[in-house]
N, C-alpha and C positions, 0 to 999 in steps of 0.2 A: 582606622582599623575598623571600628565598629560598623562604619556603614558598609564599607566591602564584604564584611562576614554576614551583616544582615541581607544584604543582595543575594549571596549564594544561599543562605538559608531559606529566604523567601523564594527564591527561584525554584530551588528542590522542592519545597512544599508544594508549591503550584503545580509542577510536575506531578506530585502525589496526588493531589487534589484532582488533577485532571485523570489520571488513571483510574482513580476510585470511582468517580462519577461518569467516566467514558464520555468525556469531553476533550475538543481539541485544547492541547495545552497553552496554544497562544492567549486564550480567553481569560484565565486566570492570572497569567503572567502580564497581561497588559492590564486588567482591571486594577491590579497590586500596583503596579507602576503608576497608573494615574491616582491611586489611593495616596501613595506616599509622596507623589510629585504634585501636579497641578492642584487637584483637590484639597490636599493639605493646607494649600494657601487661603483656603477659605474660611478656615477657623483657626490657623496659625500664622503666625508672622514670616513663616518660611516653609520651604518643602522639608520633608523628614529626610528624604533623599534627594540631595542637591549634586547632580553630576556637573553642573557648570555653573559658577556663580561669577557674573561679572566678567567672566571670560578668564580668570585667573584663579579662582579659589573653587572649592569643591574637591570632587573624587578625581576629577580629570581636568586640570587647569589649561587654559588656552585651546589648542587644537588637539591636545591629546585624546579627548573623547572620540573625535572624529578617526584619528589614526587607530583606536582600537577596534572602532565599530567596521572600519575598512578590512582590518586584517580578520576580525571575525567573520565578516560577511564573506572573504575570501575563501576561508576554510568551509563554510557552509555550501557556497557556489561549487567548491570543488568537488564536494561530496555528492552533490546533485548531479555533476557532470558525470561522475563515475558510475552512477545508475542508468544513464541514459543509453541503451544497447541499439545500435544500428537494427540488429536482426529482429528486435523487438517492434521497432517502427515500420519495417517492412512486413512482418509477419502479423501485425495486428489487422483486425476486421477493417472494412471501409469506413465504419463509423467513427471508430477511433482517429483513423488518419486525418477525417475530416473535421473532427473535434479539435485537433492540434494544427488545423492549417485553415479551413474556411471559418470555423467558429473564431479563431485568434483573430484574423483579420476584421471579422465584423465586429468584435469587441474592442479591437483597437480603433477602428474607424469610428464606430457608434459611440463608445466613452468619450473621444475626443471631441467629437462634434456635440454631444451633450454639455460636456464640460465648457467649452468655448461659449455656448450660447446660454446657458444656464447660469454661469459665474461670471462669463466676461472675461476668460482668462486668453492669454495669448495663445495661437496654435501651436508653439513648440511646447507650453506648458500644459497645456491640453492633452497633447499626443504622448507626453512623458507620463501624465496620469494615467490614460487608458493602456499606455504600455506596461505599467506596474501593477493594474488590476486584471490583465490576462492569465496572473499565475494563481493556481488553487493550492495542489500540493496534496500529498498522499498523508501527510501530518494532520490535516485538517478533515480530510474525507474519511479516513479509516476510523476514528473515534466516533463519527456520527453513524455510521453505517453498520458498525459492529454487531449492533444488537437489533438490525432491521433484516429478519428473513426475506431474500430476494431472490429471484432467479439468478443463476450464475452469470449468465449472458449480461444481465443488468449490473449487476456488482462489478463484472471485470470490464464493463466499458468505463464506469465510474473510477475504477482503480486505476486503471492504464492511462485514462486521462489526466489525473493526478500525477502519477510518476512520470508521463514523458513531457507534460507541460511546463512541469517544474524548472529543468534546465533550458528548456526552449523559450520560455516565458521572460527567465532571467537575461538570458542572451539578449531577447529583445529589446529589454529595458535597458540593458548595458549600452546596446548599440545607439538606442536614441538618445541616452545621456550623453554619450561621447560626442553625437552631433551636436546637442545644444551647447556643451562645452566648448566644442570647436568655434564655435560661432556667438560666445556668450557676451564678447565685448561688443557686438553689434550686429550687423545682418551677416547672414550666409553669404561672404564672400568668396573668391577662389581660395583666399588663404585658407579660410574656415574650412572649405572643404579638403585642402591638403592637410589640415590638421588632423581631421577625421580619418582620412586615408592614412596617416601615420598610425592613429591609435589602432586602426583596423588592422594594419599590416604586423606593427609589433606585438601586439595582443595575439595575433594567431601565431605569428612566426616562434615567439618565445613559448605559447601553450605547447604548439605541436612539437619543437624542438627537445624541450626539457621532457616532455612526456616520455617520448623515445629514448631519451639518455636515462632517465630514471628507470623504465622498464627494461632497458639493457642491463644496468647496472645490478638489478634484482635477479634477473635470470642467470648473471653471470657469478652470481653471489658474491659480489663486491661490497655488499652491505651484510654484516653480521645480523641474523634473525632478531635478536633481542633490541636492535637498533632500527628495524624496518619501518616501523609505525613513525617513531618520533624523526626518523631522517626524511620521512617522506613529507611530513609536516613541516619539518625546516626548509624542504625544497620547495613546498607550496608557498610558504611564505617570501622565501627568497625569489621566485618567479614574480610574484605579486610586486615586490617592492622594485626588482631590476627593469621589469617592463615599465613600471610606472616611471623610473627614472630617465627611460630612452623617448616615451610619449606620455605625456602627462594624463591620467585616468584611463590606461590602457591596461592596469593590472589586473580587474575584476575580469574583464575578456580573456586575459591569459589564461587565469586559473580555470575558468568554465571550461575553455578549449582544452586545457592541459587533462582535465576530469574526463571530458568526454572522450578523448584520443585514448588514455589510459583504459577506460571502460571497455573499450571495443577491441583491447589487444589480448592477447593469450597469456594473461598474468596469472601464474598460479596462486599468488598469495593475495588476490584481489579481495576475496571474502574477508579475509583477517584486516585489510585495511579499511574496509567498509565497516566492520564491527567497531575498529579503534576510531574511526572518523565520526559513526555514529553516536558513540558515547561521548567525543569531544564536542560535538554538534549540540546534544543535549545540555551540557553545561554551559556552553557559549550562548546558546539560546535562552537558557534561563536568566544568566547575567544580562544579556543584550537588551531583551524586552523589557525588562523592570527599567534599565536605564534610560532606553529610549522614550518609554512612555513616562518615566518621570521627568525626563529631560523638556517635554511640552509645556508651554505656559499657559495660564488661563486665556490670554490674549490669542493664543492659536485656536483654542477652542470657541473662543467668542467670535472669530472669523466664520466659522461654520455653522454658529447658531442662528439660524435663518431657516426660512422655508424652503430655499433652493436647495439646501441639503437633502431633504427629506424627497424633493421630486428627482434629482440625481440618482441617489440611491434606488427609488422605484423604478426608474428607466432603466438603469444597470441590472438590477435583480429581476424584474418581471417583464422587460421589453427585450434588451439586448442580449441576455443568456437565453431564453427561449427561442429567439432569432436564430441565434447561433446553432442550436440544438437542433432545430426542426430543419434548418438549411442543410447540416450535416448529417442528418438522417433520412433523406427522400431515397424511396427504393432500398431502403435498409431491412424490411421487414419487421423493425419496430412496430409495436402497436401504439396507439395514440396515447394511452394510460403511460405507457414506459417512456416516451418522450416528454410527457409533462413531468414526470417524476424525474428526469434527468435533467430537464430545465430548472426545477424548483432546487436541486442539490447542487450549488455552485459557490461553497465557501472559500474566501481568498484565503491565503495561507501566510506562512512564517516569512516566507522570502519576499512577499509583496511589501509587507510592514518594513521590514529590516532595509531593504534597498530604497523604500521610498524616505525613510529618516535620512539616512545617508545621503542621496541624491539631493533630497529638499534642503538638508544643511549647507551642502556645498554650493548648491545654486543661490540660496539666501546670501553665502559670503561672498558670491561673485558679483552680486548685485542684481540678478535677474529678476525682471520684475514678474510678480504673481508667484514666485517660489515657495512662498511662505504658506500657500494653500495645500502644497503636496503633500506633507505629513498628515495633517489633520484630515484631509480627504480621503487618504490611501486609508489612514487608521479607522476612520468611519466606515468605509466600505467594509475593512476586514473584520471590525466588531459587527457590524450589521448582519453581515451574511453568515458568521459563525453562529451568532445569537438565534437567526432566523432559522438555521438549518439544525442546530443542536435540539432547538424546542419543539420544531413542527415537522421534521422529517419523517418520524415514525407515524404521527396522525395523518400526514398527506399521503403516504405509501398507502395506508388503509382506506383513506377515500379515495385515492385513483384505482385501487384495486391491484396494487402489484405487491402488496404484502403477503407472503406465503403464511396461508393458515396452518399449514403441516408441513414440515421441512421432509422430504424423501430423499435428498441425496445421502449418500453412503461414502464413509471414510473408513479405506482399508490399510492399517498400519502394516507395513511389510509388503514389498513388491516382489516377491519370490515367484517363481514358475506358477505355483499353486495359486497364489493370490492374483496373478494376472489372467488365469482361464477363469477364476470367477468374475472378476472385474469386466472381463469381455463379455460373459454372458449376461452380465446384469444391464450391461449398456446396451447389447443387442435387444434387450428388452425394454428399452426406455428409461431407465434410471441413470442419474447423475451419479458418477463414481469418480473419486480421486484417490491415488495411491500415494502414500508417504512412506519414504524410506531413506535412510542414511546411505545405502549403497547406491552410488552414481550409476552403476552397470546396471543394475536392476530397473532404475529409473529411466535409463536411455533405451532399455529394450522395451519397456513398457509404452515410451513415447513413439518408438518405432510400430507399434502394435495398434496406435491410434488412442491409446488412454490418456487421461489427463493424470499427470505423475509430478509430484515435487520430490527435490531431495531436501529432506528437513529432518532435523533431530525434536523427537518428541518433549525432550527435556529443555527446548528452547521456547522463548516467549513468542517467536515469532508466527508460529502456528494459531495461537490464538488472536492475534492481530489480522491475520489475513482475512479480510473481507470477502473472498470469494468463497469461504467456507459457510456463509451465512444460509444456505440452503442444505446444509448437512444435518440429517436427523438420526442416523444411524452410524454406530461405530464398530468395525469389526477389528480386532486386535490378531493378526495372523503370523506373528513373528516366531522365530524358532526359540525365543528367549522368553521363558515364562514370567520373569520379573519385568520385562519390558511391557508384556501384554497386560499384567496386572496394574502396571503403573498408567498405562494409557487408559485403562479404565476409570482408575481412581481420579485421574487428573481431568479427563476430557468427557467424562459421561454427562455430566451438565451442560457443557457446552455443545458436543457434537453428538452425543447419544439419546437426545430426550424422547425419541421413539423406539429406543433400544440400544444397549450396548454389551457386545458380546466378545469373548475370547475363545481361543482355543483350549480345550481341556489341557490340564497337565498331565505329565506321565504318571505321577502317583495318584491322580483321580481315575484313570481307566479302569472300568468294571468295579470301582469301589463306590456305592451310592452315598455311603456316609461323608465322602469328602467330595462329591459331584456339586459343581456351583452351578445355581440358577443361571448365570453369566456364561455357562459352557455353551459351545458354538457346534454344529451339525452333527457332532457323534460322540457319545461316552467312552466308544471304544477305539477312538483313532487320535494319535496326538499328531505333532508337527511333522515327525518323522516319517510316520507311516502316510500323511497325507502329500508329503514331498514324494515318496515311493510310488504312492498310486499315480501321482501327476505325471512321472516320469514315463511309466507303462501304459498309462491310459489316458492321455492329455486331452481329453473331450468330456463335455457333459452331454448325457442322455437325458431324454425325458421319458417316461411312463405315465398313461392315463390311470387314476385313482377311482377305483369303481364305488368305493365305501369307506368307513372309518375302519371297519375290520381289515379291509383291504391294505390299507395304508400301514395299520399295525404289523400286518403281516410282511409287509416289504420292509419296514424297519427292522423287524427282526430277522430279515435275511442279511440287512447290511451289516447287523452286529456279530453275526457268523461267518463273515467274508469280508477280510482285511483289504478286498480290492474293490469295495464298493463303499462310497461314502455319500450319504444323503447330504443336500445341501438346501434346496429350496422347494416350497411346494407354491405351484404359479397357476393363476387362472387370469387369463387374458396377459394384461400388463400389470396386475395385480401379484406380488411378490412377497411371500412370507418366510423369513428365514428360519430355517429348522432349528431350534435349540437343542442341547445334547440329551435333555428330556424331551424327546420327541413326540412321545406317545400322548402328551398332553395337548397337541396341537389339534384344534377343530378343522376339519376337512369340507369345504364347499363342494357341491355337485358341479361336475367338470373341470376339476383341478389334475395337474399332473406334478408327478414328484420329478425333481431335476436332481440328479446325481451324478457323482465323478466316479469312473472306474469301468469296470467288465460290465457290458451291455446286457441287460435282463430281458430276456424274451419270453413272452408267454404263449403257450400254445392254446389252442381252442379248449382244451381240457381243463386249462388251468394251471398245468404244470409250469413251473418257472425253469427256462434253461438258461445259463450264462457262458459267454465265451471263454475260452482259456487265456489264461496269462501268458503273455509272449515270452518266449523262452530267451 
């Protein structure tokens, strides 16, 4: 009981350490597992945590550890399958599409050839190893890139590669393992091919069928809401076991297919399922990787304690990865320094290490020659790539010149009509803008207008984890709720507002200089209600040339007396200054223009100001 409680406590502690120091969780998890496992035997008579001891004693006697690992991996792979959207694959740019196709084949082929000739492994073991190291995954990419300001396109490529390649790589590895298992007793005969065919047939059939059955049950409300998550969990485990009973080793394939099918169906509760599976996966991963690392023996580590290991790692990290990236980015518009940075950042993830332990152990039990190399070699690649990228990615970004010295992107909280007008203007003048709102309808309209927008809650941690926001340096809170606007600035000013964080003025701040905040935005006389009213009747941003500082002050005074004119920005070429509510303090450069929303201001030759009438 003490060991089991210790694993959970250490696992969650490792997750906290990863969050606190912004590193992939797999790094402290595996290190803790090695410290309480094989490394502990160097100064003690036995491991501190012994998952299996002589096949009978320990936390999981006999084959029970492998049963637990199989069930845990099935849940993790099901969650990965849920995130794989067909539309996302089709709509991603050509670079991402090639990274999950051409680069995958290069890694699979090159890694297999390298393992075969460097370590002398059989072709089937070498190809299984190369299939396992295909997977990167968002859980290792995100922490590494979270604090590296990059162009949005560059962050998006790395993010989507990790998300899409996770289930694709897992499916690839599962298929290779199934093929090896089918012929594990000898050569790949016709019988072995028939066994492989059964595995694929039952895996796809059970996964596809039960996915549709579960979605039908959810939509018809045959499952009460409070049982939805646990019922889905039970179904996943049931499909895994049932498929495995019909065709040995087909269970993992079935749950991957089940997740992929459900993730691409119109399921109203999909987000809820993902949140539950994410929480469950965190707990399972925390337990799983300490157990798997602790289960490694010193003899396994001694197997790879040789110069060939360093050569294999160098070839995979510094030859095969760049080769795949450069082959996938030809005629893509990416610059050489951007290709070099993508080539450098390729950490292997949780799925690779977990499946490697499971497959390696099973093949060792089946007596497959060379299978004992699978787990330590994959763990070496995982730890090596994560350590390399976690310690050098920021420095390498600066060396090759992709590190943004100043983040000029703009996040707008709230995607109302007023916000969309502003975002469109900023985008038309070369600024990167993203709209964030909980209102799915507003986000849909924004996307139809060609704007970057996401449905998200600012009270959620997911916004801080999104590496696509690395180029954000300005924060504009434009919602109709003053409490939300204040919270957005309080929570995200340091993360997204390093160059400026502003909100709309509150109703009680209008024309009250004692209450006016330095964070006030656009106008000290206009709150959200009036801005929406102006956007309704005058949904266009106009510009007027500013002749001098006094002229600018005069224009601002006009906006204070006319509720149908709202000053927004001062622009010179593509340099845009956001107007704070205390606008008179803004220094004006020669050749600047005032961008404003509302009635058009027309100046006659005499200098007289004329404004259009408000529509009736």
